[in-house]
C-alpha positions as CSV (number, residue, x, y, z in Angstrom):
1,M,-37.9,-126.2,320.2
2,F,-36.5,-127.1,316.8
3,R,-33.8,-129.3,317.9
4,E,-36.5,-131.4,319.9
5,L,-38.9,-131.4,317.2
6,D,-35.7,-132.5,314.8
7,R,-34.7,-135.4,317.1
8,V,-38.1,-136.7,317.1
9,K,-38.3,-136.8,313.2
10,E,-34.4,-138.4,313.4
11,R,-35.5,-141.2,315.3
12,R,-38.6,-142.1,313.9
13,R,-36.7,-142.4,310.4
14,E,-34.4,-144.4,311.9
15,R,-37.1,-146.5,313.2
16,L,-38.4,-146.8,309.7
17,E,-35.1,-148.0,308.5
18,R,-35.2,-150.4,311.1
19,I,-38.8,-152.0,310.0
20,R,-37.3,-152.0,306.3
21,M,-34.2,-153.8,306.8
22,Q,-35.6,-156.2,309.7
23,P,-35.9,-159.9,308.0
24,R,-39.5,-160.8,306.8
25,D,-39.7,-163.8,309.8
26,S,-39.4,-162.2,312.4
27,F,-42.5,-159.7,311.7
28,S,-45.6,-160.1,313.9
29,P,-48.9,-162.0,311.8
30,F,-50.8,-158.7,311.7
31,V,-47.7,-157.2,310.1
32,D,-47.1,-159.9,307.6
33,D,-50.8,-159.6,306.8
34,W,-50.8,-156.1,306.7
35,K,-47.8,-155.9,304.1
36,D,-48.8,-158.8,302.2
37,P,-52.2,-159.7,302.4
38,I,-53.1,-163.1,300.4
39,E,-56.2,-163.8,299.7
40,P,-57.4,-167.8,299.6
41,T,-58.4,-169.0,296.2
42,A,-60.5,-171.9,295.5
43,E,-58.8,-175.0,294.8
44,P,-59.9,-177.2,291.6
45,F,-62.4,-179.9,291.3
46,G,-63.1,-179.2,294.8
47,I,-60.0,-180.8,296.5
48,S,-60.0,-178.9,299.3
49,S,-63.5,-178.9,300.9
50,L,-63.0,-182.9,300.4
51,R,-59.9,-182.5,302.5
52,D,-61.5,-180.0,304.7
53,E,-64.1,-182.2,305.8
54,D,-62.4,-184.2,308.7
55,P,-58.8,-182.5,309.3
56,V,-58.9,-184.4,312.7
57,N,-59.1,-188.1,311.2
58,P,-59.1,-187.7,307.2
59,R,-60.4,-191.3,305.8
60,H,-59.3,-191.8,303.0
61,T,-60.9,-194.0,299.8
62,H,-58.7,-196.6,299.0
63,E,-58.6,-197.1,302.5
64,T,-62.3,-197.3,302.9
65,W,-62.2,-200.1,300.2
66,G,-59.5,-201.5,301.6
67,I,-61.7,-202.1,304.9
68,Q,-64.9,-203.3,303.5
69,I,-62.7,-206.0,301.3
70,L,-61.1,-206.9,304.4
71,V,-64.5,-207.6,306.4
72,S,-65.8,-209.0,303.4
73,I,-62.8,-212.1,303.8
74,L,-63.5,-212.5,307.4
75,L,-67.4,-213.2,306.7
76,V,-66.5,-215.5,304.2
77,G,-63.8,-217.1,306.6
78,V,-66.3,-217.4,308.9
79,S,-69.0,-218.7,307.0
80,Y,-66.8,-221.5,305.7
81,L,-66.1,-222.5,309.0
82,L,-68.9,-222.9,310.6
83,F,-70.0,-224.9,307.8
84,Q,-67.0,-227.3,308.4
85,T,-67.3,-227.4,312.2
86,S,-68.9,-229.9,314.3
87,L,-70.3,-227.8,317.0
88,I,-73.1,-226.5,314.5
89,P,-76.1,-229.3,314.4
90,V,-76.5,-230.7,310.8
91,T,-80.0,-229.3,310.8
92,W,-78.8,-225.6,311.1
93,K,-76.9,-226.2,308.5
94,D,-79.3,-227.9,306.0
95,S,-81.3,-225.0,307.1
96,A,-78.9,-222.2,306.1
97,R,-78.1,-223.8,303.2
98,E,-81.7,-224.6,302.0
99,V,-82.3,-220.8,302.6
100,M,-79.1,-219.6,300.9
101,T,-79.6,-221.6,297.7
102,R,-83.6,-221.4,297.2
103,D,-84.7,-219.4,293.8
104,F,-86.9,-216.4,294.4
105,N,-90.9,-217.2,293.7
106,F,-91.3,-214.2,291.8
107,A,-95.0,-215.4,290.6
108,G,-95.6,-216.4,294.0
109,V,-94.8,-213.0,295.7
110,A,-96.9,-211.7,292.5
111,D,-100.2,-213.6,293.4
112,W,-99.6,-212.7,297.0
113,Y,-99.3,-209.0,296.0
114,E,-102.6,-209.3,293.8
115,A,-104.2,-210.9,296.7
116,R,-103.6,-208.0,299.4
117,F,-103.5,-204.8,297.6
118,G,-105.3,-205.8,293.9
119,S,-103.5,-205.8,290.1
120,L,-99.7,-205.4,289.5
121,P,-98.6,-202.0,288.8
122,T,-98.2,-201.2,285.1
123,L,-94.2,-200.7,285.3
124,L,-94.0,-204.6,286.3
125,P,-94.2,-207.1,283.7
126,S,-97.0,-209.7,283.9
127,L,-96.1,-213.2,285.8
128,H,-99.0,-215.1,284.4
129,G,-100.0,-216.8,281.4
130,P,-103.2,-216.0,279.2
131,N,-105.3,-218.5,281.9
132,A,-104.3,-216.2,285.0
133,V,-107.2,-215.3,287.4
134,P,-107.0,-211.7,288.4
135,A,-107.0,-211.9,292.5
136,A,-109.2,-208.0,292.0
137,G,-110.9,-205.3,289.9
138,T,-112.7,-208.0,287.8
139,T,-116.3,-208.8,287.3
140,T,-118.4,-212.1,287.1
141,K,-118.0,-212.2,283.8
142,E,-114.3,-211.6,283.5
143,A,-113.4,-214.4,286.2
144,A,-113.2,-217.9,285.9
145,V,-115.6,-219.7,287.8
146,W,-114.6,-222.6,289.1
147,K,-117.1,-225.9,289.0
148,L,-116.6,-229.5,289.7
149,P,-117.4,-231.6,287.3
150,A,-120.7,-233.5,286.9
151,S,-119.7,-236.6,286.9
152,W,-118.2,-236.3,290.6
153,K,-120.8,-237.5,293.4
154,V,-120.7,-236.5,296.8
155,V,-120.0,-239.9,299.2
156,K,-119.6,-237.1,302.4
157,T,-121.3,-234.4,303.1
158,F,-119.6,-231.4,305.1
159,E,-120.5,-231.8,309.0
160,P,-118.7,-228.7,310.3
161,E,-118.6,-230.4,314.3
162,R,-117.3,-233.7,313.2
163,S,-115.2,-233.2,309.3
164,A,-113.9,-230.4,308.0
165,K,-114.7,-231.6,304.6
166,V,-116.7,-233.2,301.8
167,V,-116.1,-236.3,300.2
168,L,-116.3,-237.2,296.8
169,N,-116.0,-240.0,294.2
170,T,-114.0,-238.5,291.0
171,G,-114.4,-241.9,289.3
172,M,-111.3,-243.7,287.9
173,E,-109.9,-241.6,284.9
174,D,-110.6,-238.1,286.0
175,P,-107.6,-236.0,287.6
176,V,-108.1,-233.7,290.4
177,T,-107.2,-230.2,288.7
178,I,-107.4,-226.5,290.4
179,G,-110.5,-223.6,288.8
180,E,-108.5,-220.9,289.0
181,T,-104.8,-219.5,289.8
182,G,-103.0,-220.6,293.4
183,W,-100.1,-221.0,295.6
184,V,-98.9,-224.3,296.7
185,T,-98.1,-223.9,300.0
186,Y,-98.0,-227.3,301.6
187,I,-97.6,-230.9,300.1
188,G,-97.7,-233.6,302.9
189,D,-99.9,-235.6,305.7
190,K,-102.9,-233.8,307.6
191,P,-104.9,-235.0,309.8
192,G,-108.0,-236.5,308.4
193,Y,-106.6,-235.9,305.0
194,G,-103.8,-238.0,304.3
195,T,-101.2,-236.7,301.9
196,T,-102.7,-233.5,301.2
197,V,-102.2,-230.3,298.7
198,V,-102.4,-226.9,299.9
199,V,-103.3,-224.3,297.6
200,R,-103.6,-221.0,299.0
201,L,-106.0,-218.7,296.8
202,T,-106.6,-214.8,296.4
203,K,-108.7,-213.0,299.2
204,G,-106.9,-215.2,302.3
205,R,-108.8,-218.2,301.0
206,E,-107.1,-222.2,300.8
207,V,-108.5,-225.1,299.1
208,W,-107.1,-228.7,300.6
209,F,-106.9,-231.5,298.9
210,G,-106.5,-234.8,300.5
211,N,-106.3,-238.5,300.2
212,M,-103.8,-238.3,296.8
213,E,-102.3,-241.2,295.8
214,R,-100.0,-239.1,292.7
215,V,-98.9,-235.4,292.9
216,T,-98.2,-233.7,289.8
217,V,-97.1,-230.2,292.1
218,V,-94.3,-229.1,294.2
219,K,-94.2,-226.7,297.1
220,D,-94.1,-222.9,295.8
221,D,-95.4,-223.9,292.5
222,V,-98.4,-221.7,291.3
223,V,-100.9,-223.3,289.6
224,Q,-102.8,-221.8,286.6
225,A,-106.8,-222.7,286.2
226,G,-107.4,-226.0,284.9
227,Q,-103.9,-227.4,286.0
228,E,-103.8,-230.8,287.2
229,I,-103.2,-231.6,291.3
230,G,-102.4,-235.2,291.1
231,I,-105.1,-237.7,291.2
232,A,-107.2,-239.4,294.1
233,R,-106.8,-243.0,296.1
234,A,-108.3,-245.3,294.8
235,V,-110.6,-247.1,297.2
236,N,-112.0,-250.1,294.8
237,N,-111.7,-250.6,291.3
238,S,-114.4,-248.3,290.3
239,S,-114.0,-245.0,292.5
240,R,-111.1,-242.9,294.0
241,H,-112.1,-240.7,297.2
242,L,-110.8,-237.3,297.3
243,Y,-110.9,-235.2,300.5
244,L,-111.8,-231.7,299.5
245,G,-111.8,-229.0,302.2
246,V,-112.1,-225.3,301.8
247,K,-110.5,-222.2,304.5
248,S,-111.8,-219.1,304.2
249,G,-109.5,-217.0,307.0
250,D,-108.8,-219.5,309.9
251,Q,-112.6,-221.1,309.4
252,F,-113.4,-224.1,307.4
253,V,-116.4,-223.8,305.3
254,N,-119.0,-226.0,303.0
255,P,-116.6,-226.5,300.0
256,L,-119.9,-227.2,297.7
257,D,-120.7,-223.9,298.8
258,V,-118.0,-222.0,297.1
259,I,-117.5,-224.6,294.4
260,P,-120.5,-225.8,292.8
261,F,-121.3,-228.9,290.4
262,E,-121.5,-227.9,286.7
């Protein structure tokens, strides 16, 4: 019995001796961890977290920048070829060139914002001069009153069934001016009006100045109260006739109901 116990102890001792003499690489993973555990430590500056985001297909910053630069160069090259080729209509090229080089109309956007939503937020700088007419939130005393000169005479009254305008005799010397802030949206020929300047006002209103001989504004101009629009066409040596129309929404109204005489 004692001999058997001695043999067991001897075999156990020999096994431990072999384990001590065995190279570390031949140990199974769990033995290595048990013998010499290594606690993971966080790498400084979060390098390991960036590396572990996409271990299958990592994307480095310089590679991303390189792809973006390459795509930008390709887009510029394609745009240049499109403008040089004869397959694209000239009108399309002119339209694209005009859109790309057009100055942004900040003052016009400010007028549109005031017409739709009220006065500009206080964080934005004022885009109007001292003569600007507020679009909303003003009292009758604060708002400018637009009146036609007393020297002007009515040549033809407003007839909604036949004509959406009134004809006014402005004399020979008086220029055509506007009485409140507006945005010039159109200059050109209109049926029944001839050469016409369309000015968009607040609250969905438009004023049409027709039968103009000379125009002193350009499209997309923001005009202030009292600013000259142009001169009406002369019919003889003593009078000029202005075709005046006022549009509220989609319907023409009597201009003299909106703009009275002084």
